[in-house]
N, C-alpha and C positions, 0 to 999 in steps of 0.2 A: 656163651653157648647155653642152651637150655639145661636147667638143673633137673635130673631125672627124679629127684625126690619131691619136686614141686607137687605132683599129683597127689601125693600122700598127705599134703597139708591143706587141701582145698575142701571147703564145705560142700555138701551136695548141691547140685544145680538147683536154683530157686524154682518155685512153682508160683503161678499167678495168685495174687491175693493182696494183702495190704502192703504198704511200703515197708513195714517192719519185716515182712517175710524176705525182702530183697537185701536188707542191709548187711547181713553176714557175707553174702556173695559179693556185693559191691566192695565192702571193706577188704575182703581177701584178694580180689582182683587188683585193687590199688596197691596193696602191699606186694603182691607177687610181681606185678609189672614194674614197680619201682626197683625191686631186687634184680629183676632181669635187666633193666636198663643199666643199673650200676655194674652188673657183671659183664655187660657188653659195651661199656662206656668208650673203650678204645676204638670201637667201630665208628663212632661219631666224630672222630678227630678230623677237622677240616683240612689238615695239612699233611696227613700221613700217606695218602695214596700217590702212586708213581705215574699213573696213566690218566689222560684226560677224562675218560669215562669214570674211573675210580674216584678222581677228585670231585667230579660233579655229584656223584652218588653220595659221597660223604658230606659234602657241603650242603646239599639239599637236606640230608638227614639231620645235620647239625642245626639247620634253621628250624626244622620241624621239632627237634628236641627242645629248642629254645621256647617255642610256643607252649609246649607242655610245662616246662619249668616256670614260665610266666603264669600259667593257670594255677599250678601247684603253689607258687609263692603267694597267690592271692586267696588260697583256700584256708579259712580259719580252722578247719579240722586237721590240717596237716601239721604234725608235731615232730616229724623225723628230721634230723639234720639233712640239709639239701646239698649233698656232695655234687650232684649233677649241676646245680646252679653255680656252685663255686668253680667247677671246671669250665663252664661256659664263660664266666667272667674272665678267667685267666686267658682264654683264647681271644676274647673280644678286646682286651686291653693290651694285647701283644703288638709288637711292631709289625709282625707279619699280617695280622688282620687289618690294621690301619692301611698298610700298603695295598692290600687286596681291594678294599673299597675305593681307594684313591686311583688305583690302576683301572678298575672296571666300573665306572659310574653307571653305565647302562645296565649292569647286572646288580644294581644296588639292592633290589628287592630280595635277592638271594641271601643277603647278609643283614637285612633290616630287623628281622625278629630277634636275633641274638643281641642287637643293640638295644631294642626296647626292653627285653628281658633283663639285661644287665642294668640299664638305667632305672627300671622299676624297683630293682632290689637295692638300689643305692650304691652300686659298685662301679659305675661307669667312670673311667678315668678322664681327667681334663684333656689329655692328649687324644683319646679316642673321640670324645665329644667334639673337639676341634676338627678332627678328620671328617666326622660325619657332617658338620656344618659346611666344611669346605667342599665336600662332595655334593651336597644338596644345592650348592650354588652353581654347579655345573649344569648347563642346559641339557646335557646328554641324559640326565636322570629323567627329565620331563619330556624330552623330544623322542619318545619311543612309542610306536603304535602298540596299543594294548587292548585286548578284548575287555568288556566291562568288569568281569570278576577279577581280572588282573589290575585294572585301574583301581578297583576297590582295595587291593593290597596297599597301593600307594596312599590312598585316603586313610586307611587304617593306621599305617605307620605315622602319618602326620598327626592324626588324632591322638594316638596312644603316646607318641613321643613328645607331643606338644609343639610341633613345628607349624607355625601359623602362616608363613608367607607362601600360601598356595591358594589356588582357585578351584579346588575340587569340591563338588557338592554331592552329598550322599544320595538325595532323591533322584537326581539326574542320572547318576551312574547306575543305580538299581533299576530305574525305569527302562534302560536300554539293554538289560540283561535277561536272564531266564526266569527270574522271579515272577510268579503269576502265570507262567506259560509252560510249566513242566507237564509233559504228557507221559502217562505211565507206560505207553507202548512205544510211541514214535520218538521220544527223547532218547538220546544216546547216553552211554555211561559218562561221556565227557560232559553232557548237559547236566546230568545228575550231580557230578562233582562241581560244576559251575554253580548250581543252585546252593549246594552246601557251602561253597566258598563265599557266596553272597551272605548267607546267614551267619556264618562263623565270624567273618571279618566285619560285617556291618554291626554286629553286636559285641565285637571285641572279645569273643569267646566267653561272654558273660561277665566280663570285668568292666564295671562302670568307671569312667574317668570324667574330668570336667568337659571333655569334648565328645564323649560317648555315653549316652543315657541308657542304652540297652532297651529302649522302647521298641515294642514290636513294629515291624514294617506294616504299612497299610494294605496287606494282602491276606486273603483267606486261602491258606495252603493246606489245610488239614487233610482233605480227602485226596487230592492229587498226589501229595507226598506220601500219604499212607499207602496208596495203591502202588506207587513207585517203590516204596519199601518192601511191599509184598513181592514184587517182581525180583528184587535183588536178594531177598531171603530165599526165594525159590531157586536162585542161581548160586546160593551159598557164598555170596559176596559179603563177608563180614565187614569189610572196610567201608564201602559206600553205605551199607546199612547203618553202621554206627554214625557216620556223618549225617545221614538223613534224620535219624532220631535226635542227634545233638542239635541240628538245625531247627527241627520242630519244637524242641524244648526251649531254645533261645527265643523262638517266635511266639512262645506261650500257646502253642497249638498241639501239644502232645497230651492226649488224655491218659488218665491213670491206667485204664485197661490195656491200651496199646503199650504203654511203658512196661507194665508188669509182664505181659506176654512176650515182648521183645527180650526182656532180661531173662525170661525162661529159655528162650531160644539161644541167647548168647551163652547162658550157663551150660546148655547141652553142647555147644561148640567147644567151650573151654574144657568140659569134661572129656570130650573126645580127643583132646590134644594137650596132654600133660598138664591140664589144669589152668592154662592161660589162654585167653582168646587168641585164635590164630589169624593169620592173614589169608586172603583169598588165593585160589589156585592161580589166578592171573598173575599174581606177584611171583609165584614159583617159576612161571614161564619167563617173566621178565628177568629174573635173576640169572637165567642161563646165558643172557647176552652180556653179562658183566665180566670184567677181568677177574682172574683168579685171586687177586688181592682182596676182593670183596667177599665176605662170608655169605653164602647164598641163604643159609637158614636165617641169619640176622636180617638180611635184606627183605626176605619174604614176609617177616612178621613185624618189623619195627614200626612201620607207619600205623598199622592197625592197632598196635598196642599203645602207641602214643595217643591216638584218637580215643581209644577206649578209656584210657586213664583220664583224659581231659573231660570226656562226656560223663563219666561216672562221678567225677568230682563235682561237676555242675549238677548232676542229678540229685545230689544231697540237698542242694538249695531248692531245686525245683519241686521236691516232694512237699515242701511247706507252703507252696503257692497254689492259688486256685487254678484248677485245670478245666479245660472245656469238656462238654459232655462227649462220651464216646460215640462214634458212629455206629458201633455194634458192640453192646456190652457182653455178648455171649461168646466172643471169639476166643480161640486158643491158638497155639503155635501151628497146628495142622491146618486151621482155617486160613491163617495168613499165607501159608505156603500154597494152599489150594487156590487162593485168589491170585497169587502171583504166577502160577504155572502157565495159564493161557496167555498172560501178558508177556512173559518171558519168551514163550515159543513164537508168538506173533511178532515180537520185536526182532527175532532172528528170521522172520518171514517163513517160518515152518508152519504153513497154513493147516495141513492136516492135523498135526499135533496140537496146535493152538485151538482149533475148533473142537477137537475131541476133549481137550482139557476144559474148555468152556462148557461143554455139555455135562461133564462130570461135576463141574462147579454148580451148575443149575440144580442138580439133584441135592446139593447140600443145603441151599437156601440161606437166608440171613441177609441183613441189611448191607453188610460189606460185600458179600457175594453179588448182590444185585447191582451195587455200584461198579464192581469189576466187570460184570456182564454188560452194563451200559457202555463202558469204555470199549469192550470187545465189539459190541454192535456198531458203534461209531466207526471203528476201524474197518470192519467188514463191509459196512455200507459204502465206504469209499473204494475199497480194494476188490470188492466182489459184487458190484452193482449189476443187476439184471442177470444175464447169463455169464458175465465175466467172473472168473475165478482167479484173481490175482493178475499182476502185471509181470511179464516174464520176457522182456525184450532181449536181454543178453543171454539168458538161459536158453531161450528158444533158438537164437542164432547159433549158439555154440553146439547145441544138441543136433540141430538139423544139418549143420555143416559136416557132422560125422555120420549121421544116420539117414540123411536125405530129407527133402522138404516134407513138412507135415508130420514128421516123426515125433516131435515134441508133443503136439496136440494128441496124437494117437496113443503114445506110450506113457505120457505123463499126465496131461490134463484130463483126458477122458476117464482113466482110472481114479484120479483124484475126485472128479465130479461124482463118480459112482460111490465113492467112499464117504465124502463129506458134503456133497452138494445139497442134499436134503436138510442137513443140519444147518448149513449156512443160510438157506432160505428161511428156515424156522427161526433162527436167531435174529435175522434182519427184518422179519415181517411183523414182529410184535415187540412191545415193551415189556410184556409179561415173561416170566421165566419159563423156558421150555421144559417139557416134562419127559423127554426121551430122545 
C-alpha cells in the first residue's frame, strides 16, 4: 500500500531546462517506485489468487514486473540489492511455474518475460530451462493467431532468450503493424499501445543483445507520436503517455525539449498523488471489475509505475545521446495539453468541443500548434465536407425513433451548425491559422 510519508521525501516537480534539472526528480521517482514495489511485492505473486480473474491479473502483473526487473538488472546505475529479481527467480524455478508453462503452451507469452529476466540474471535452473525447451517444441506455441505486436512478443522472446529455431523476421512483423501509421485523432488507445509495444519489444526495452541491436526502425515517427502524446496528456493518461515517450526515446526521435516538458508534466502528476506517478483513471474503472482478493489501489497504479521506472532508467542513457531537433523549441506543458485537447475531443467525435478547442489553439500559435491544426483540418475535411457536419447514422436513427422523423437534424445538427459551422468552414478553407 502507499506510504503516506512518501510525499514528504519528494523533490519539487522539475521544470524544463537542462538534463541536470531533471536528475533529482528521476532519481527520486526510481527510488520511490522501487520502495513501492517491494512494499507491494505479494500482490505480484502468480500463484496466490483463488479466482480465474484474480490469477490472470496477478500473472500478467508478474510478467510485467519481470520486464522491469530485466531493465533494472541491466542498468549500470542501479546499486541497490534487487529483492524483486530474487523473488521472480524463486517463482520461475519452482515446480509450479514449470507445470504452468507445460500445461498452457498457447499462453507461453504470459510467462516468457520472467524466464528471460531470470536467465539474464544467471539464475535460471536447468530444470526450468528444460521445461522451456520442451514447451517451445510444442506446435501450440507457434500455431496461434496473433496480431503483429503480439507476434513481436514472440520474436522478442526468441531474440532475448537466444532461441534460434524460429522463422520470425522483425522487418516483416513491423511492416504489418501500426508503426508508421499512427494517427493522432483516428487511432484508438489500443492502436497507441500497439505502437508502443512495437517500439519497446523491437528494441528489447533498450537492452542490446547479440540478436537485438537496438537500431532505430526505418520510420520517422517524431511528429505523429508527439501529437498523439499531446492527446493523451490532455486526457491525463499517464500510462500510455509514458509508453509513447519511452518508445520515441528508443527510436531516437525524442527531442530534448519534449523530454524536459514531459518530465515537468509527470512531476506535476506525481506531486498531485503522494509523490509517485499515478495510473490513469481508466485503470481505476477497470479495477472495479476485479475480485475482492485484488487490491484496487495496487492494480490502478502498478503498470504505470513499472513503465515509469523502466522509461526513467532508460532516460539516463538517452540524455548522453544526440537528439533530434525539436519541432517547437518554445513549448511548455500547457502548450502540449492545448495541442492535445482538440485531438482528444475529435477522437471522441465531440465535434463542437473539438472545433472550439481548435480555434483556441489557433490563437496560441507556434509550430506544434500548426501541426496539430493540420491534423484537425484533415479530419474535418473528411467528416465535414461541404455542408456535411459529421456522420450520424446511428445517432439520427435512435433520436428520430423517439422524437419523430427529422428531429435529429432540427434539434441537433442545425444548432450545431449555427454554433461551429462557420469555424469548420474557416478551418477547412485555408492552410493558414484562423484568427477568430
